[in-house]
DRENVEXMI-704070 format. One record per atom (N, C-alpha, C): residue in one letter; x, y, z. Coordinates in nm, 4 decimals, decimal comma, m for minus. Layout:
BEGIN
<pt><aa>A</aa><px>X</px><py>Y</py><pz>Z</pz></pt>
...
***
This chain:
BEGIN
<pt><aa>M</aa><px>m6,8854</px><py>m14,1567</py><pz>m7,9078</pz></pt>
<pt><aa>M</aa><px>m6,8020</px><py>m14,2126</py><pz>m7,8041</pz></pt>
<pt><aa>M</aa><px>m6,7072</px><py>m14,1042</py><pz>m7,7529</pz></pt>
<pt><aa>S</aa><px>m6,6936</px><py>m14,0954</py><pz>m7,6238</pz></pt>
<pt><aa>S</aa><px>m6,6053</px><py>m13,9931</py><pz>m7,5675</pz></pt>
<pt><aa>S</aa><px>m6,4603</px><py>m14,0414</py><pz>m7,5718</pz></pt>
<pt><aa>K</aa><px>m6,3713</px><py>m13,9465</py><pz>m7,5726</pz></pt>
<pt><aa>K</aa><px>m6,2282</px><py>m13,9755</py><pz>m7,5798</pz></pt>
<pt><aa>K</aa><px>m6,1748</px><py>m14,0104</py><pz>m7,4419</pz></pt>
<pt><aa>T</aa><px>m6,0699</px><py>m14,0901</py><pz>m7,4437</pz></pt>
<pt><aa>T</aa><px>m6,0054</px><py>m14,1234</py><pz>m7,3179</pz></pt>
<pt><aa>T</aa><px>m5,9224</px><py>m14,0031</py><pz>m7,2721</pz></pt>
<pt><aa>R</aa><px>m5,8848</px><py>m14,0059</py><pz>m7,1485</pz></pt>
<pt><aa>R</aa><px>m5,8014</px><py>m13,8992</py><pz>m7,0924</pz></pt>
<pt><aa>R</aa><px>m5,6695</px><py>m13,8878</py><pz>m7,1692</pz></pt>
<pt><aa>I</aa><px>m5,6095</px><py>m14,0008</py><pz>m7,2032</pz></pt>
<pt><aa>I</aa><px>m5,4825</px><py>m14,0013</py><pz>m7,2755</pz></pt>
<pt><aa>I</aa><px>m5,5016</px><py>m13,9386</py><pz>m7,4138</pz></pt>
<pt><aa>E</aa><px>m5,6089</px><py>m13,9708</py><pz>m7,4819</pz></pt>
<pt><aa>E</aa><px>m5,6370</px><py>m13,9121</py><pz>m7,6138</pz></pt>
<pt><aa>E</aa><px>m5,6531</px><py>m13,7604</py><pz>m7,6036</pz></pt>
<pt><aa>R</aa><px>m5,7245</px><py>m13,7148</py><pz>m7,5005</pz></pt>
<pt><aa>R</aa><px>m5,7422</px><py>m13,5701</py><pz>m7,4818</pz></pt>
<pt><aa>R</aa><px>m5,6083</px><py>m13,5026</py><pz>m7,4498</pz></pt>
<pt><aa>E</aa><px>m5,5263</px><py>m13,5676</py><pz>m7,3674</pz></pt>
<pt><aa>E</aa><px>m5,3941</px><py>m13,5129</py><pz>m7,3342</pz></pt>
<pt><aa>E</aa><px>m5,3084</px><py>m13,4998</py><pz>m7,4602</pz></pt>
<pt><aa>K</aa><px>m5,3136</px><py>m13,6017</py><pz>m7,5463</pz></pt>
<pt><aa>K</aa><px>m5,2372</px><py>m13,5969</py><pz>m7,6710</pz></pt>
<pt><aa>K</aa><px>m5,2830</px><py>m13,4801</py><pz>m7,7578</pz></pt>
<pt><aa>E</aa><px>m5,4131</px><py>m13,4622</py><pz>m7,7692</pz></pt>
<pt><aa>E</aa><px>m5,4660</px><py>m13,3507</py><pz>m7,8480</pz></pt>
<pt><aa>E</aa><px>m5,4197</px><py>m13,2170</py><pz>m7,7917</pz></pt>
<pt><aa>T</aa><px>m5,4226</px><py>m13,2036</py><pz>m7,6604</pz></pt>
<pt><aa>T</aa><px>m5,3820</px><py>m13,0787</py><pz>m7,5959</pz></pt>
<pt><aa>T</aa><px>m5,2341</px><py>m13,0511</py><pz>m7,6185</pz></pt>
<pt><aa>V</aa><px>m5,1510</px><py>m13,1528</py><pz>m7,6008</pz></pt>
<pt><aa>V</aa><px>m5,0061</px><py>m13,1360</py><pz>m7,6233</pz></pt>
<pt><aa>V</aa><px>m4,9806</px><py>m13,0968</py><pz>m7,7683</pz></pt>
<pt><aa>A</aa><px>m5,0462</px><py>m13,1653</py><pz>m7,8612</pz></pt>
<pt><aa>A</aa><px>m5,0281</px><py>m13,1344</py><pz>m8,0032</pz></pt>
<pt><aa>A</aa><px>m5,0695</px><py>m12,9902</py><pz>m8,0340</pz></pt>
<pt><aa>M</aa><px>m5,1840</px><py>m12,9476</py><pz>m7,9768</pz></pt>
<pt><aa>M</aa><px>m5,2299</px><py>m12,8095</py><pz>m7,9974</pz></pt>
<pt><aa>M</aa><px>m5,1272</px><py>m12,7091</py><pz>m7,9463</pz></pt>
<pt><aa>M</aa><px>m5,0745</px><py>m12,7362</py><pz>m7,8270</pz></pt>
<pt><aa>M</aa><px>m4,9781</px><py>m12,6439</py><pz>m7,7666</pz></pt>
<pt><aa>M</aa><px>m4,8495</px><py>m12,6353</py><pz>m7,8497</pz></pt>
<pt><aa>I</aa><px>m4,8012</px><py>m12,7475</py><pz>m7,8965</pz></pt>
<pt><aa>I</aa><px>m4,6789</px><py>m12,7472</py><pz>m7,9764</pz></pt>
<pt><aa>I</aa><px>m4,7025</px><py>m12,6772</py><pz>m8,1091</pz></pt>
<pt><aa>R</aa><px>m4,8161</px><py>m12,7052</py><pz>m8,1742</pz></pt>
<pt><aa>R</aa><px>m4,8473</px><py>m12,6367</py><pz>m8,3018</pz></pt>
<pt><aa>R</aa><px>m4,8611</px><py>m12,4858</py><pz>m8,2805</pz></pt>
<pt><aa>L</aa><px>m4,9300</px><py>m12,4461</py><pz>m8,1741</pz></pt>
<pt><aa>L</aa><px>m4,9468</px><py>m12,3044</py><pz>m8,1430</pz></pt>
<pt><aa>L</aa><px>m4,8113</px><py>m12,2378</py><pz>m8,1208</pz></pt>
<pt><aa>Y</aa><px>m4,7257</px><py>m12,3020</py><pz>m8,0445</pz></pt>
<pt><aa>Y</aa><px>m4,5914</px><py>m12,2501</py><pz>m8,0166</pz></pt>
<pt><aa>Y</aa><px>m4,5132</px><py>m12,2309</py><pz>m8,1466</pz></pt>
<pt><aa>C</aa><px>m4,5164</px><py>m12,3306</py><pz>m8,2326</pz></pt>
<pt><aa>C</aa><px>m4,4424</px><py>m12,3223</py><pz>m8,3592</pz></pt>
<pt><aa>C</aa><px>m4,4990</px><py>m12,2125</py><pz>m8,4496</pz></pt>
<pt><aa>R</aa><px>m4,6310</px><py>m12,2049</py><pz>m8,4563</pz></pt>
<pt><aa>R</aa><px>m4,6955</px><py>m12,1088</py><pz>m8,5456</pz></pt>
<pt><aa>R</aa><px>m4,6830</px><py>m11,9656</py><pz>m8,4953</pz></pt>
<pt><aa>K</aa><px>m4,7124</px><py>m11,9433</py><pz>m8,3688</pz></pt>
<pt><aa>K</aa><px>m4,7186</px><py>m11,8063</py><pz>m8,3172</pz></pt>
<pt><aa>K</aa><px>m4,5888</px><py>m11,7576</py><pz>m8,2535</pz></pt>
<pt><aa>R</aa><px>m4,5207</px><py>m11,8421</py><pz>m8,1804</pz></pt>
<pt><aa>R</aa><px>m4,3966</px><py>m11,8005</py><pz>m8,1130</pz></pt>
<pt><aa>R</aa><px>m4,2784</px><py>m11,8029</py><pz>m8,2091</pz></pt>
<pt><aa>L</aa><px>m4,2694</px><py>m11,9115</py><pz>m8,2876</pz></pt>
<pt><aa>L</aa><px>m4,1572</px><py>m11,9250</py><pz>m8,3804</pz></pt>
<pt><aa>L</aa><px>m4,1882</px><py>m11,8677</py><pz>m8,5182</pz></pt>
<pt><aa>G</aa><px>m4,3162</px><py>m11,8413</py><pz>m8,5463</pz></pt>
<pt><aa>G</aa><px>m4,3556</px><py>m11,7837</py><pz>m8,6747</pz></pt>
<pt><aa>G</aa><px>m4,3426</px><py>m11,8796</py><pz>m8,7918</pz></pt>
<pt><aa>L</aa><px>m4,3618</px><py>m12,0082</py><pz>m8,7662</pz></pt>
<pt><aa>L</aa><px>m4,3450</px><py>m12,1097</py><pz>m8,8702</pz></pt>
<pt><aa>L</aa><px>m4,4783</px><py>m12,1760</py><pz>m8,9023</pz></pt>
<pt><aa>E</aa><px>m4,5052</px><py>m12,1959</py><pz>m9,0299</pz></pt>
<pt><aa>E</aa><px>m4,6274</px><py>m12,2662</py><pz>m9,0694</pz></pt>
<pt><aa>E</aa><px>m4,6112</px><py>m12,4170</py><pz>m9,0529</pz></pt>
<pt><aa>E</aa><px>m4,4924</px><py>m12,4665</py><pz>m9,0823</pz></pt>
<pt><aa>E</aa><px>m4,4642</px><py>m12,6090</py><pz>m9,0711</pz></pt>
<pt><aa>E</aa><px>m4,3901</px><py>m12,6360</py><pz>m8,9411</pz></pt>
<pt><aa>M</aa><px>m4,4224</px><py>m12,7464</py><pz>m8,8779</pz></pt>
<pt><aa>M</aa><px>m4,3568</px><py>m12,7819</py><pz>m8,7531</pz></pt>
<pt><aa>M</aa><px>m4,2162</px><py>m12,8349</py><pz>m8,7829</pz></pt>
<pt><aa>P</aa><px>m4,1127</px><py>m12,7727</py><pz>m8,7233</pz></pt>
<pt><aa>P</aa><px>m3,9764</px><py>m12,8220</py><pz>m8,7426</pz></pt>
<pt><aa>P</aa><px>m3,9608</px><py>m12,9639</py><pz>m8,6873</pz></pt>
<pt><aa>A</aa><px>m3,8627</px><py>m13,0350</py><pz>m8,7391</pz></pt>
<pt><aa>A</aa><px>m3,8393</px><py>m13,1742</py><pz>m8,7004</pz></pt>
<pt><aa>A</aa><px>m3,8216</px><py>m13,1893</py><pz>m8,5494</pz></pt>
<pt><aa>E</aa><px>m3,7520</px><py>m13,0943</py><pz>m8,4849</pz></pt>
<pt><aa>E</aa><px>m3,7291</px><py>m13,1094</py><pz>m8,3405</pz></pt>
<pt><aa>E</aa><px>m3,8590</px><py>m13,1011</py><pz>m8,2606</pz></pt>
<pt><aa>Y</aa><px>m3,9564</px><py>m13,0242</py><pz>m8,3088</pz></pt>
<pt><aa>Y</aa><px>m4,0844</px><py>m13,0148</py><pz>m8,2384</pz></pt>
<pt><aa>Y</aa><px>m4,1759</px><py>m13,1317</py><pz>m8,2740</pz></pt>
<pt><aa>Q</aa><px>m4,1605</px><py>m13,1839</py><pz>m8,3948</pz></pt>
<pt><aa>Q</aa><px>m4,2319</px><py>m13,3066</py><pz>m8,4317</pz></pt>
<pt><aa>Q</aa><px>m4,1819</px><py>m13,4204</py><pz>m8,3426</pz></pt>
<pt><aa>E</aa><px>m4,0513</px><py>m13,4249</py><pz>m8,3217</pz></pt>
<pt><aa>E</aa><px>m3,9909</px><py>m13,5257</py><pz>m8,2340</pz></pt>
<pt><aa>E</aa><px>m4,0412</px><py>m13,5098</py><pz>m8,0902</pz></pt>
<pt><aa>L</aa><px>m4,0507</px><py>m13,3847</py><pz>m8,0443</pz></pt>
<pt><aa>L</aa><px>m4,1020</px><py>m13,3587</py><pz>m7,9095</pz></pt>
<pt><aa>L</aa><px>m4,2453</px><py>m13,4087</py><pz>m7,8957</pz></pt>
<pt><aa>M</aa><px>m4,3276</px><py>m13,3829</py><pz>m7,9974</pz></pt>
<pt><aa>M</aa><px>m4,4668</px><py>m13,4262</py><pz>m7,9928</pz></pt>
<pt><aa>M</aa><px>m4,4752</px><py>m13,5794</py><pz>m7,9918</pz></pt>
<pt><aa>E</aa><px>m4,3983</px><py>m13,6447</py><pz>m8,0754</pz></pt>
<pt><aa>E</aa><px>m4,3986</px><py>m13,7907</py><pz>m8,0789</pz></pt>
<pt><aa>E</aa><px>m4,3480</px><py>m13,8487</py><pz>m7,9465</pz></pt>
<pt><aa>Y</aa><px>m4,2477</px><py>m13,7835</py><pz>m7,8887</pz></pt>
<pt><aa>Y</aa><px>m4,1943</px><py>m13,8266</py><pz>m7,7591</pz></pt>
<pt><aa>Y</aa><px>m4,3033</px><py>m13,8148</py><pz>m7,6518</pz></pt>
<pt><aa>A</aa><px>m4,3727</px><py>m13,7020</py><pz>m7,6509</pz></pt>
<pt><aa>A</aa><px>m4,4809</px><py>m13,6814</py><pz>m7,5537</pz></pt>
<pt><aa>A</aa><px>m4,5898</px><py>m13,7875</py><pz>m7,5713</pz></pt>
<pt><aa>F</aa><px>m4,6231</px><py>m13,8200</py><pz>m7,6945</pz></pt>
<pt><aa>F</aa><px>m4,7240</px><py>m13,9227</py><pz>m7,7210</pz></pt>
<pt><aa>F</aa><px>m4,6785</px><py>m14,0585</py><pz>m7,6676</pz></pt>
<pt><aa>R</aa><px>m4,5518</px><py>m14,0921</py><pz>m7,6897</pz></pt>
<pt><aa>R</aa><px>m4,4998</px><py>m14,2199</py><pz>m7,6383</pz></pt>
<pt><aa>R</aa><px>m4,5046</px><py>m14,2240</py><pz>m7,4855</pz></pt>
<pt><aa>R</aa><px>m4,4697</px><py>m14,1122</py><pz>m7,4227</pz></pt>
<pt><aa>R</aa><px>m4,4746</px><py>m14,1053</py><pz>m7,2760</pz></pt>
<pt><aa>R</aa><px>m4,6181</px><py>m14,1222</py><pz>m7,2283</pz></pt>
<pt><aa>L</aa><px>m4,7130</px><py>m14,0584</py><pz>m7,2960</pz></pt>
<pt><aa>L</aa><px>m4,8542</px><py>m14,0708</py><pz>m7,2573</pz></pt>
<pt><aa>L</aa><px>m4,9034</px><py>m14,2134</py><pz>m7,2783</pz></pt>
<pt><aa>D</aa><px>m4,8658</px><py>m14,2748</py><pz>m7,3894</pz></pt>
<pt><aa>D</aa><px>m4,9066</px><py>m14,4130</py><pz>m7,4158</pz></pt>
<pt><aa>D</aa><px>m4,8544</px><py>m14,5080</py><pz>m7,3086</pz></pt>
<pt><aa>G</aa><px>m4,7362</px><py>m14,4791</py><pz>m7,2569</pz></pt>
<pt><aa>G</aa><px>m4,6760</px><py>m14,5666</py><pz>m7,1574</pz></pt>
<pt><aa>G</aa><px>m4,6993</px><py>m14,5242</py><pz>m7,0134</pz></pt>
<pt><aa>C</aa><px>m4,7832</px><py>m14,4247</py><pz>m6,9915</pz></pt>
<pt><aa>C</aa><px>m4,8055</px><py>m14,3738</py><pz>m6,8563</pz></pt>
<pt><aa>C</aa><px>m4,8624</px><py>m14,4836</py><pz>m6,7668</pz></pt>
<pt><aa>K</aa><px>m4,7938</px><py>m14,5082</py><pz>m6,6564</pz></pt>
<pt><aa>K</aa><px>m4,8383</px><py>m14,6157</py><pz>m6,5668</pz></pt>
<pt><aa>K</aa><px>m4,9662</px><py>m14,5811</py><pz>m6,4915</pz></pt>
<pt><aa>Y</aa><px>m5,0042</px><py>m14,4546</py><pz>m6,4921</pz></pt>
<pt><aa>Y</aa><px>m5,1265</px><py>m14,4135</py><pz>m6,4235</pz></pt>
<pt><aa>Y</aa><px>m5,2493</px><py>m14,4195</py><pz>m6,5143</pz></pt>
<pt><aa>G</aa><px>m5,2272</px><py>m14,4320</py><pz>m6,6434</pz></pt>
<pt><aa>G</aa><px>m5,3370</px><py>m14,4467</py><pz>m6,7397</pz></pt>
<pt><aa>G</aa><px>m5,4405</px><py>m14,3374</py><pz>m6,7276</pz></pt>
<pt><aa>E</aa><px>m5,5644</px><py>m14,3791</py><pz>m6,7183</pz></pt>
<pt><aa>E</aa><px>m5,6758</px><py>m14,2834</py><pz>m6,7132</pz></pt>
<pt><aa>E</aa><px>m5,6821</px><py>m14,2059</py><pz>m6,5819</pz></pt>
<pt><aa>K</aa><px>m5,6034</px><py>m14,2453</py><pz>m6,4847</pz></pt>
<pt><aa>K</aa><px>m5,6015</px><py>m14,1747</py><pz>m6,3559</pz></pt>
<pt><aa>K</aa><px>m5,4828</px><py>m14,0801</py><pz>m6,3456</pz></pt>
<pt><aa>K</aa><px>m5,4159</px><py>m14,0560</py><pz>m6,4566</pz></pt>
<pt><aa>K</aa><px>m5,2959</px><py>m13,9723</py><pz>m6,4533</pz></pt>
<pt><aa>K</aa><px>m5,3273</px><py>m13,8293</py><pz>m6,4131</pz></pt>
<pt><aa>L</aa><px>m5,2315</px><py>m13,7698</py><pz>m6,3499</pz></pt>
<pt><aa>L</aa><px>m5,2379</px><py>m13,6277</py><pz>m6,3154</pz></pt>
<pt><aa>L</aa><px>m5,1734</px><py>m13,5488</py><pz>m6,4285</pz></pt>
<pt><aa>A</aa><px>m5,1807</px><py>m13,4181</py><pz>m6,4204</pz></pt>
<pt><aa>A</aa><px>m5,1036</px><py>m13,3368</py><pz>m6,5142</pz></pt>
<pt><aa>A</aa><px>m4,9568</px><py>m13,3712</py><pz>m6,4914</pz></pt>
<pt><aa>C</aa><px>m4,8796</px><py>m13,3744</py><pz>m6,5965</pz></pt>
<pt><aa>C</aa><px>m4,7399</px><py>m13,4187</py><pz>m6,5862</pz></pt>
<pt><aa>C</aa><px>m4,6618</px><py>m13,3412</py><pz>m6,4798</pz></pt>
<pt><aa>K</aa><px>m4,6858</px><py>m13,2115</py><pz>m6,4684</pz></pt>
<pt><aa>K</aa><px>m4,6086</px><py>m13,1350</py><pz>m6,3700</pz></pt>
<pt><aa>K</aa><px>m4,6453</px><py>m13,1719</py><pz>m6,2261</pz></pt>
<pt><aa>R</aa><px>m4,7608</px><py>m13,2353</py><pz>m6,2057</pz></pt>
<pt><aa>R</aa><px>m4,8021</px><py>m13,2770</py><pz>m6,0719</pz></pt>
<pt><aa>R</aa><px>m4,7741</px><py>m13,4253</py><pz>m6,0452</pz></pt>
<pt><aa>C</aa><px>m4,7222</px><py>m13,4935</py><pz>m6,1452</pz></pt>
<pt><aa>C</aa><px>m4,7022</px><py>m13,6382</py><pz>m6,1355</pz></pt>
<pt><aa>C</aa><px>m4,5826</px><py>m13,6720</py><pz>m6,0464</pz></pt>
<pt><aa>P</aa><px>m4,5957</px><py>m13,7726</py><pz>m5,9615</pz></pt>
<pt><aa>P</aa><px>m4,4830</px><py>m13,8128</py><pz>m5,8765</pz></pt>
<pt><aa>P</aa><px>m4,3725</px><py>m13,8847</py><pz>m5,9539</pz></pt>
<pt><aa>T</aa><px>m4,4031</px><py>m13,9350</py><pz>m6,0733</pz></pt>
<pt><aa>T</aa><px>m4,3059</px><py>m14,0054</py><pz>m6,1559</pz></pt>
<pt><aa>T</aa><px>m4,2744</px><py>m13,9202</py><pz>m6,2789</pz></pt>
<pt><aa>H</aa><px>m4,1550</px><py>m13,8659</py><pz>m6,2852</pz></pt>
<pt><aa>H</aa><px>m4,1176</px><py>m13,7849</py><pz>m6,4008</pz></pt>
<pt><aa>H</aa><px>m4,0536</px><py>m13,8742</py><pz>m6,5059</pz></pt>
<pt><aa>C</aa><px>m4,1274</px><py>m13,9026</py><pz>m6,6118</pz></pt>
<pt><aa>C</aa><px>m4,0830</px><py>m14,0006</py><pz>m6,7103</pz></pt>
<pt><aa>C</aa><px>m4,0133</px><py>m13,9371</py><pz>m6,8310</pz></pt>
<pt><aa>Y</aa><px>m4,0084</px><py>m13,8042</py><pz>m6,8395</pz></pt>
<pt><aa>Y</aa><px>m3,9397</px><py>m13,7379</py><pz>m6,9508</pz></pt>
<pt><aa>Y</aa><px>m3,7902</px><py>m13,7313</py><pz>m6,9223</pz></pt>
<pt><aa>K</aa><px>m3,7110</px><py>m13,7447</py><pz>m7,0277</pz></pt>
<pt><aa>K</aa><px>m3,5673</px><py>m13,7189</py><pz>m7,0154</pz></pt>
<pt><aa>K</aa><px>m3,5529</px><py>m13,5708</py><pz>m6,9829</pz></pt>
<pt><aa>P</aa><px>m3,4492</px><py>m13,5324</py><pz>m6,9080</pz></pt>
<pt><aa>P</aa><px>m3,4353</px><py>m13,3915</py><pz>m6,8675</pz></pt>
<pt><aa>P</aa><px>m3,4419</px><py>m13,2911</py><pz>m6,9827</pz></pt>
<pt><aa>A</aa><px>m3,3761</px><py>m13,3184</py><pz>m7,0941</pz></pt>
<pt><aa>A</aa><px>m3,3769</px><py>m13,2238</py><pz>m7,2067</pz></pt>
<pt><aa>A</aa><px>m3,5168</px><py>m13,2090</py><pz>m7,2656</pz></pt>
<pt><aa>M</aa><px>m3,5879</px><py>m13,3193</py><pz>m7,2792</pz></pt>
<pt><aa>M</aa><px>m3,7238</px><py>m13,3146</py><pz>m7,3338</pz></pt>
<pt><aa>M</aa><px>m3,8187</px><py>m13,2492</py><pz>m7,2346</pz></pt>
<pt><aa>R</aa><px>m3,7956</px><py>m13,2737</py><pz>m7,1081</pz></pt>
<pt><aa>R</aa><px>m3,8802</px><py>m13,2123</py><pz>m7,0050</pz></pt>
<pt><aa>R</aa><px>m3,8662</px><py>m13,0602</py><pz>m7,0089</pz></pt>
<pt><aa>E</aa><px>m3,7453</px><py>m13,0116</py><pz>m7,0241</pz></pt>
<pt><aa>E</aa><px>m3,7238</px><py>m12,8668</py><pz>m7,0306</pz></pt>
<pt><aa>E</aa><px>m3,7869</px><py>m12,8077</py><pz>m7,1560</pz></pt>
<pt><aa>K</aa><px>m3,7762</px><py>m12,8793</py><pz>m7,2675</pz></pt>
<pt><aa>K</aa><px>m3,8333</px><py>m12,8306</py><pz>m7,3936</pz></pt>
<pt><aa>K</aa><px>m3,9860</px><py>m12,8236</py><pz>m7,3851</pz></pt>
<pt><aa>I</aa><px>m4,0495</px><py>m12,9265</py><pz>m7,3289</pz></pt>
<pt><aa>I</aa><px>m4,1958</px><py>m12,9245</py><pz>m7,3183</pz></pt>
<pt><aa>I</aa><px>m4,2404</px><py>m12,8186</py><pz>m7,2184</pz></pt>
<pt><aa>R</aa><px>m4,1631</px><py>m12,7976</py><pz>m7,1143</pz></pt>
<pt><aa>R</aa><px>m4,1940</px><py>m12,6898</py><pz>m7,0190</pz></pt>
<pt><aa>R</aa><px>m4,1938</px><py>m12,5539</py><pz>m7,0887</pz></pt>
<pt><aa>E</aa><px>m4,0921</px><py>m12,5319</py><pz>m7,1706</pz></pt>
<pt><aa>E</aa><px>m4,0821</px><py>m12,4055</py><pz>m7,2446</pz></pt>
<pt><aa>E</aa><px>m4,2056</px><py>m12,3854</py><pz>m7,3329</pz></pt>
<pt><aa>V</aa><px>m4,2444</px><py>m12,4892</py><pz>m7,4043</pz></pt>
<pt><aa>V</aa><px>m4,3624</px><py>m12,4819</py><pz>m7,4913</pz></pt>
<pt><aa>V</aa><px>m4,4872</px><py>m12,4540</py><pz>m7,4085</pz></pt>
<pt><aa>M</aa><px>m4,5045</px><py>m12,5274</py><pz>m7,2995</pz></pt>
<pt><aa>M</aa><px>m4,6256</px><py>m12,5124</py><pz>m7,2191</pz></pt>
<pt><aa>M</aa><px>m4,6323</px><py>m12,3792</py><pz>m7,1460</pz></pt>
<pt><aa>R</aa><px>m4,5170</px><py>m12,3305</py><pz>m7,1023</pz></pt>
<pt><aa>R</aa><px>m4,5163</px><py>m12,1980</py><pz>m7,0365</pz></pt>
<pt><aa>R</aa><px>m4,5642</px><py>m12,0896</py><pz>m7,1316</pz></pt>
<pt><aa>W</aa><px>m4,5241</px><py>m12,1014</py><pz>m7,2583</pz></pt>
<pt><aa>W</aa><px>m4,5629</px><py>m11,9992</py><pz>m7,3549</pz></pt>
<pt><aa>W</aa><px>m4,7057</px><py>m12,0239</py><pz>m7,4052</pz></pt>
<pt><aa>A</aa><px>m4,7339</px><py>m12,1488</py><pz>m7,4431</pz></pt>
<pt><aa>A</aa><px>m4,8615</px><py>m12,1791</py><pz>m7,5077</pz></pt>
<pt><aa>A</aa><px>m4,9783</px><py>m12,1894</py><pz>m7,4098</pz></pt>
<pt><aa>G</aa><px>m4,9511</px><py>m12,2335</py><pz>m7,2877</pz></pt>
<pt><aa>G</aa><px>m5,0584</px><py>m12,2549</py><pz>m7,1906</pz></pt>
<pt><aa>G</aa><px>m5,1525</px><py>m12,1362</py><pz>m7,1739</pz></pt>
<pt><aa>P</aa><px>m5,0997</px><py>m12,0187</py><pz>m7,1399</pz></pt>
<pt><aa>P</aa><px>m5,1890</px><py>m11,9034</py><pz>m7,1229</pz></pt>
<pt><aa>P</aa><px>m5,2613</px><py>m11,8631</py><pz>m7,2523</pz></pt>
<pt><aa>R</aa><px>m5,2006</px><py>m11,8878</py><pz>m7,3652</pz></pt>
<pt><aa>R</aa><px>m5,2605</px><py>m11,8491</py><pz>m7,4933</pz></pt>
<pt><aa>R</aa><px>m5,3669</px><py>m11,9479</py><pz>m7,5408</pz></pt>
<pt><aa>M</aa><px>m5,3684</px><py>m12,0651</py><pz>m7,4809</pz></pt>
<pt><aa>M</aa><px>m5,4696</px><py>m12,1639</py><pz>m7,5175</pz></pt>
<pt><aa>M</aa><px>m5,6099</px><py>m12,1123</py><pz>m7,4888</pz></pt>
<pt><aa>M</aa><px>m5,6236</px><py>m12,0247</py><pz>m7,3906</pz></pt>
<pt><aa>M</aa><px>m5,7558</px><py>m11,9673</py><pz>m7,3599</pz></pt>
<pt><aa>M</aa><px>m5,8112</px><py>m11,8902</py><pz>m7,4792</pz></pt>
<pt><aa>L</aa><px>m5,7247</px><py>m11,8339</py><pz>m7,5599</pz></pt>
<pt><aa>L</aa><px>m5,7682</px><py>m11,7617</py><pz>m7,6794</pz></pt>
<pt><aa>L</aa><px>m5,7972</px><py>m11,8545</py><pz>m7,7967</pz></pt>
<pt><aa>Y</aa><px>m5,7145</px><py>m11,9562</py><pz>m7,8135</pz></pt>
<pt><aa>Y</aa><px>m5,7215</px><py>m12,0400</py><pz>m7,9317</pz></pt>
<pt><aa>Y</aa><px>m5,8052</px><py>m12,1660</py><pz>m7,9141</pz></pt>
<pt><aa>S</aa><px>m5,8139</px><py>m12,2165</py><pz>m7,7939</pz></pt>
<pt><aa>S</aa><px>m5,8936</px><py>m12,3358</py><pz>m7,7666</pz></pt>
<pt><aa>S</aa><px>m5,9350</px><py>m12,3352</py><pz>m7,6191</pz></pt>
<pt><aa>P</aa><px>m6,0310</px><py>m12,2490</py><pz>m7,5847</pz></pt>
<pt><aa>P</aa><px>m6,0680</px><py>m12,2332</py><pz>m7,4437</pz></pt>
<pt><aa>P</aa><px>m6,1183</px><py>m12,3607</py><pz>m7,3768</pz></pt>
<pt><aa>I</aa><px>m6,1920</px><py>m12,4437</py><pz>m7,4474</pz></pt>
<pt><aa>I</aa><px>m6,2440</px><py>m12,5663</py><pz>m7,3858</pz></pt>
<pt><aa>I</aa><px>m6,1293</px><py>m12,6603</py><pz>m7,3499</pz></pt>
<pt><aa>A</aa><px>m6,0353</px><py>m12,6788</py><pz>m7,4426</pz></pt>
<pt><aa>A</aa><px>m5,9196</px><py>m12,7649</py><pz>m7,4149</pz></pt>
<pt><aa>A</aa><px>m5,8371</px><py>m12,7073</py><pz>m7,3000</pz></pt>
<pt><aa>A</aa><px>m5,8232</px><py>m12,5760</py><pz>m7,2964</pz></pt>
<pt><aa>A</aa><px>m5,7455</px><py>m12,5121</py><pz>m7,1898</pz></pt>
<pt><aa>A</aa><px>m5,8103</px><py>m12,5333</py><pz>m7,0536</pz></pt>
<pt><aa>I</aa><px>m5,9392</px><py>m12,5134</py><pz>m7,0466</pz></pt>
<pt><aa>I</aa><px>m6,0101</px><py>m12,5308</py><pz>m6,9196</pz></pt>
<pt><aa>I</aa><px>m6,0056</px><py>m12,6765</py><pz>m6,8758</pz></pt>
<pt><aa>R</aa><px>m6,0263</px><py>m12,7666</py><pz>m6,9705</pz></pt>
<pt><aa>R</aa><px>m6,0197</px><py>m12,9101</py><pz>m6,9385</pz></pt>
<pt><aa>R</aa><px>m5,8809</px><py>m12,9473</py><pz>m6,8865</pz></pt>
<pt><aa>H</aa><px>m5,7782</px><py>m12,8913</py><pz>m6,9476</pz></pt>
<pt><aa>H</aa><px>m5,6400</px><py>m12,9191</py><pz>m6,9054</pz></pt>
<pt><aa>H</aa><px>m5,6141</px><py>m12,8641</py><pz>m6,7662</pz></pt>
<pt><aa>I</aa><px>m5,6615</px><py>m12,7444</py><pz>m6,7399</pz></pt>
<pt><aa>I</aa><px>m5,6420</px><py>m12,6817</py><pz>m6,6089</pz></pt>
<pt><aa>I</aa><px>m5,7052</px><py>m12,7664</py><pz>m6,4980</pz></pt>
<pt><aa>F</aa><px>m5,8240</px><py>m12,8139</py><pz>m6,5232</pz></pt>
<pt><aa>F</aa><px>m5,8977</px><py>m12,8890</py><pz>m6,4209</pz></pt>
<pt><aa>F</aa><px>m5,8811</px><py>m13,0408</py><pz>m6,4320</pz></pt>
<pt><aa>N</aa><px>m5,7957</px><py>m13,0853</py><pz>m6,5254</pz></pt>
<pt><aa>N</aa><px>m5,7656</px><py>m13,2279</py><pz>m6,5407</pz></pt>
<pt><aa>N</aa><px>m5,8909</px><py>m13,3131</py><pz>m6,5564</pz></pt>
<pt><aa>K</aa><px>m5,9791</px><py>m13,2730</py><pz>m6,6441</pz></pt>
<pt><aa>K</aa><px>m6,1032</px><py>m13,3514</py><pz>m6,6644</pz></pt>
<pt><aa>K</aa><px>m6,1037</px><py>m13,4100</py><pz>m6,8019</pz></pt>
***
């Protein structure tokens, strides 16, 4: 069975946050603040009013993240996004093309 768009988005966000913590911060374990960020992102995805038709969050007309969380996820994605091509090229390409 194939995964839903929301499930794939959750996997991608989790990968990016783990990559950021491991490679950028040099930590093997995810700090509580990044675990909280990941759980927050999952809740936002679960409650997305666009469901399976959602756009990438940065292209979405409805910004559902609190400003502080939005800035934190932006920081993670700016750093991890380009590096995803090395660590998970299929997920990166799928994320780029929103498929």
